VEXKOLLO-110169 format. One record per residue (C-alpha): chain; x, y, z. Coordinates in steps of 0.1 Angstrom, whole numbers. Layout:
! residues N
node c: A	u: X	v: Y	w: Z
...
! end
This chain:
! residues 222
node c: A	u: 203	v: -129	w: 223
node c: A	u: 239	v: -128	w: 236
node c: A	u: 253	v: -160	w: 241
node c: A	u: 285	v: -169	w: 260
node c: A	u: 317	v: -189	w: 253
node c: A	u: 311	v: -227	w: 250
node c: A	u: 341	v: -250	w: 245
node c: A	u: 339	v: -286	w: 238
node c: A	u: 357	v: -304	w: 264
node c: A	u: 363	v: -342	w: 268
node c: A	u: 393	v: -347	w: 290
node c: A	u: 421	v: -323	w: 281
node c: A	u: 426	v: -304	w: 246
node c: A	u: 451	v: -331	w: 237
node c: A	u: 427	v: -360	w: 241
node c: A	u: 401	v: -344	w: 219
node c: A	u: 429	v: -337	w: 192
node c: A	u: 442	v: -370	w: 196
node c: A	u: 406	v: -386	w: 188
node c: A	u: 402	v: -362	w: 156
node c: A	u: 435	v: -376	w: 144
node c: A	u: 422	v: -410	w: 150
node c: A	u: 390	v: -406	w: 132
node c: A	u: 410	v: -390	w: 104
node c: A	u: 386	v: -362	w: 92
node c: A	u: 396	v: -351	w: 57
node c: A	u: 398	v: -312	w: 65
node c: A	u: 419	v: -282	w: 58
node c: A	u: 434	v: -263	w: 87
node c: A	u: 435	v: -227	w: 79
node c: A	u: 452	v: -197	w: 99
node c: A	u: 433	v: -165	w: 107
node c: A	u: 445	v: -132	w: 121
node c: A	u: 429	v: -114	w: 149
node c: A	u: 396	v: -100	w: 134
node c: A	u: 396	v: -118	w: 102
node c: A	u: 363	v: -131	w: 88
node c: A	u: 359	v: -171	w: 89
node c: A	u: 325	v: -168	w: 73
node c: A	u: 299	v: -143	w: 67
node c: A	u: 262	v: -142	w: 74
node c: A	u: 246	v: -157	w: 41
node c: A	u: 276	v: -174	w: 28
node c: A	u: 266	v: -211	w: 17
node c: A	u: 268	v: -234	w: 45
node c: A	u: 290	v: -265	w: 32
node c: A	u: 314	v: -270	w: 59
node c: A	u: 316	v: -279	w: 98
node c: A	u: 345	v: -259	w: 115
node c: A	u: 367	v: -272	w: 146
node c: A	u: 387	v: -245	w: 165
node c: A	u: 420	v: -259	w: 170
node c: A	u: 439	v: -228	w: 183
node c: A	u: 425	v: -193	w: 192
node c: A	u: 388	v: -182	w: 192
node c: A	u: 358	v: -171	w: 172
node c: A	u: 332	v: -145	w: 176
node c: A	u: 298	v: -152	w: 163
node c: A	u: 276	v: -122	w: 154
node c: A	u: 244	v: -113	w: 136
node c: A	u: 234	v: -83	w: 115
node c: A	u: 199	v: -72	w: 114
node c: A	u: 183	v: -54	w: 83
node c: A	u: 185	v: -23	w: 101
node c: A	u: 224	v: -26	w: 106
node c: A	u: 223	v: -34	w: 144
node c: A	u: 249	v: -60	w: 153
node c: A	u: 247	v: -85	w: 182
node c: A	u: 271	v: -108	w: 195
node c: A	u: 255	v: -144	w: 199
node c: A	u: 287	v: -163	w: 209
node c: A	u: 323	v: -164	w: 219
node c: A	u: 338	v: -198	w: 213
node c: A	u: 372	v: -211	w: 222
node c: A	u: 398	v: -238	w: 213
node c: A	u: 381	v: -274	w: 211
node c: A	u: 345	v: -259	w: 200
node c: A	u: 325	v: -268	w: 166
node c: A	u: 307	v: -244	w: 148
node c: A	u: 286	v: -242	w: 113
node c: A	u: 270	v: -275	w: 122
node c: A	u: 238	v: -263	w: 110
node c: A	u: 248	v: -277	w: 76
node c: A	u: 243	v: -312	w: 89
node c: A	u: 207	v: -304	w: 94
node c: A	u: 199	v: -288	w: 62
node c: A	u: 209	v: -253	w: 68
node c: A	u: 218	v: -237	w: 33
node c: A	u: 233	v: -202	w: 45
node c: A	u: 252	v: -191	w: 74
node c: A	u: 230	v: -172	w: 99
node c: A	u: 257	v: -155	w: 115
node c: A	u: 291	v: -140	w: 108
node c: A	u: 323	v: -157	w: 125
node c: A	u: 353	v: -135	w: 133
node c: A	u: 388	v: -147	w: 145
node c: A	u: 396	v: -136	w: 183
node c: A	u: 433	v: -133	w: 180
node c: A	u: 455	v: -158	w: 159
node c: A	u: 433	v: -186	w: 154
node c: A	u: 440	v: -223	w: 135
node c: A	u: 405	v: -233	w: 122
node c: A	u: 398	v: -271	w: 105
node c: A	u: 372	v: -268	w: 79
node c: A	u: 355	v: -301	w: 73
node c: A	u: 333	v: -307	w: 42
node c: A	u: 295	v: -318	w: 51
node c: A	u: 300	v: -352	w: 36
node c: A	u: 332	v: -359	w: 53
node c: A	u: 316	v: -346	w: 85
node c: A	u: 284	v: -371	w: 80
node c: A	u: 305	v: -400	w: 71
node c: A	u: 327	v: -397	w: 104
node c: A	u: 296	v: -394	w: 126
node c: A	u: 281	v: -423	w: 107
node c: A	u: 313	v: -445	w: 112
node c: A	u: 331	v: -433	w: 140
node c: A	u: 311	v: -442	w: 173
node c: A	u: 333	v: -427	w: 197
node c: A	u: 333	v: -392	w: 176
node c: A	u: 298	v: -392	w: 172
node c: A	u: 294	v: -393	w: 213
node c: A	u: 317	v: -364	w: 217
node c: A	u: 299	v: -344	w: 187
node c: A	u: 266	v: -351	w: 204
node c: A	u: 278	v: -340	w: 238
node c: A	u: 288	v: -307	w: 220
node c: A	u: 256	v: -300	w: 208
node c: A	u: 237	v: -309	w: 241
node c: A	u: 262	v: -287	w: 260
node c: A	u: 253	v: -259	w: 233
node c: A	u: 216	v: -263	w: 241
node c: A	u: 222	v: -261	w: 278
node c: A	u: 242	v: -230	w: 276
node c: A	u: 215	v: -214	w: 254
node c: A	u: 190	v: -223	w: 280
node c: A	u: 213	v: -209	w: 308
node c: A	u: 219	v: -176	w: 288
node c: A	u: 182	v: -171	w: 283
node c: A	u: 177	v: -172	w: 323
node c: A	u: 207	v: -152	w: 327
node c: A	u: 193	v: -124	w: 302
node c: A	u: 158	v: -124	w: 319
node c: A	u: 167	v: -124	w: 354
node c: A	u: 200	v: -113	w: 364
node c: A	u: 216	v: -78	w: 365
node c: A	u: 238	v: -64	w: 338
node c: A	u: 265	v: -64	w: 366
node c: A	u: 260	v: -100	w: 372
node c: A	u: 257	v: -110	w: 332
node c: A	u: 291	v: -94	w: 328
node c: A	u: 307	v: -114	w: 357
node c: A	u: 294	v: -146	w: 344
node c: A	u: 307	v: -137	w: 308
node c: A	u: 340	v: -131	w: 319
node c: A	u: 342	v: -163	w: 339
node c: A	u: 327	v: -184	w: 310
node c: A	u: 353	v: -167	w: 288
node c: A	u: 380	v: -179	w: 311
node c: A	u: 365	v: -213	w: 312
node c: A	u: 357	v: -213	w: 348
node c: A	u: 333	v: -244	w: 355
node c: A	u: 344	v: -264	w: 327
node c: A	u: 371	v: -296	w: 330
node c: A	u: 406	v: -287	w: 333
node c: A	u: 422	v: -258	w: 347
node c: A	u: 405	v: -223	w: 340
node c: A	u: 424	v: -201	w: 313
node c: A	u: 429	v: -169	w: 338
node c: A	u: 449	v: -152	w: 308
node c: A	u: 425	v: -147	w: 281
node c: A	u: 426	v: -124	w: 248
node c: A	u: 419	v: -90	w: 251
node c: A	u: 381	v: -84	w: 244
node c: A	u: 366	v: -50	w: 237
node c: A	u: 342	v: -33	w: 263
node c: A	u: 320	v: -28	w: 232
node c: A	u: 321	v: -66	w: 226
node c: A	u: 312	v: -74	w: 261
node c: A	u: 284	v: -49	w: 261
node c: A	u: 269	v: -67	w: 228
node c: A	u: 271	v: -100	w: 244
node c: A	u: 253	v: -90	w: 276
node c: A	u: 228	v: -67	w: 262
node c: A	u: 239	v: -34	w: 278
node c: A	u: 259	v: -4	w: 269
node c: A	u: 296	v: 2	w: 267
node c: A	u: 297	v: 27	w: 294
node c: A	u: 280	v: 5	w: 320
node c: A	u: 305	v: -24	w: 311
node c: A	u: 333	v: 3	w: 314
node c: A	u: 319	v: 11	w: 351
node c: A	u: 316	v: -27	w: 362
node c: A	u: 349	v: -35	w: 347
node c: A	u: 366	v: -7	w: 368
node c: A	u: 347	v: -18	w: 398
node c: A	u: 357	v: -55	w: 394
node c: A	u: 396	v: -43	w: 389
node c: A	u: 394	v: -22	w: 421
node c: A	u: 380	v: -51	w: 440
node c: A	u: 410	v: -72	w: 427
node c: A	u: 384	v: -97	w: 408
node c: A	u: 401	v: -89	w: 375
node c: A	u: 433	v: -74	w: 359
node c: A	u: 437	v: -58	w: 326
node c: A	u: 465	v: -42	w: 307
node c: A	u: 467	v: -53	w: 273
node c: A	u: 452	v: -89	w: 283
node c: A	u: 427	v: -96	w: 307
node c: A	u: 430	v: -119	w: 340
node c: A	u: 400	v: -132	w: 357
node c: A	u: 402	v: -144	w: 390
node c: A	u: 382	v: -169	w: 412
node c: A	u: 370	v: -143	w: 433
node c: A	u: 347	v: -129	w: 406
node c: A	u: 324	v: -160	w: 411
node c: A	u: 310	v: -143	w: 442
node c: A	u: 294	v: -115	w: 421
node c: A	u: 274	v: -144	w: 402
node c: A	u: 267	v: -162	w: 434
node c: A	u: 256	v: -132	w: 453
node c: A	u: 217	v: -130	w: 455
! end
């Protein structure tokens, strides 16, 4: 089932970066190019990852070869935390969205930081709870909302509307096929909705993508 992006926010990005530096997580920061694989479905799950810059697309592949996008994560997001609960292999494939910097922290180091650093454990728990809330919201969205409304919601979430801090009006280019996989519809329908949103002045796209606050009207309109 498609998921939408859910960045972890505790104040500003610099606040979280400062906290991570204070905790002193022993991790390795790696640079990824747009479209480069961060990890693949079925890989051993031995690390927790934190997106310092850029973003990640999470997707799953069925035995029949069908791919579905299950999450789009932005900066200040954790992923791969399943290994902390005994998950031995990656259940999805993570692919970089644009140039990205991602911190890899070994399972043992992460567990130690969560045990010893109370402030950090609170922030991480908030991340887990927000992820669960978003999953529930995505389920409701998928079951009850139209494709047009699901697309509008996905674009607003990608731009971080509704999160703390200023929305990211200019966001990296995302293919219409990826958007279609996120909301469970066809590329043709996404293309039609995107053209409609652009004509109405809700979005702009020419290389990159700009999402305007007025797009909220599509989501709120019953």
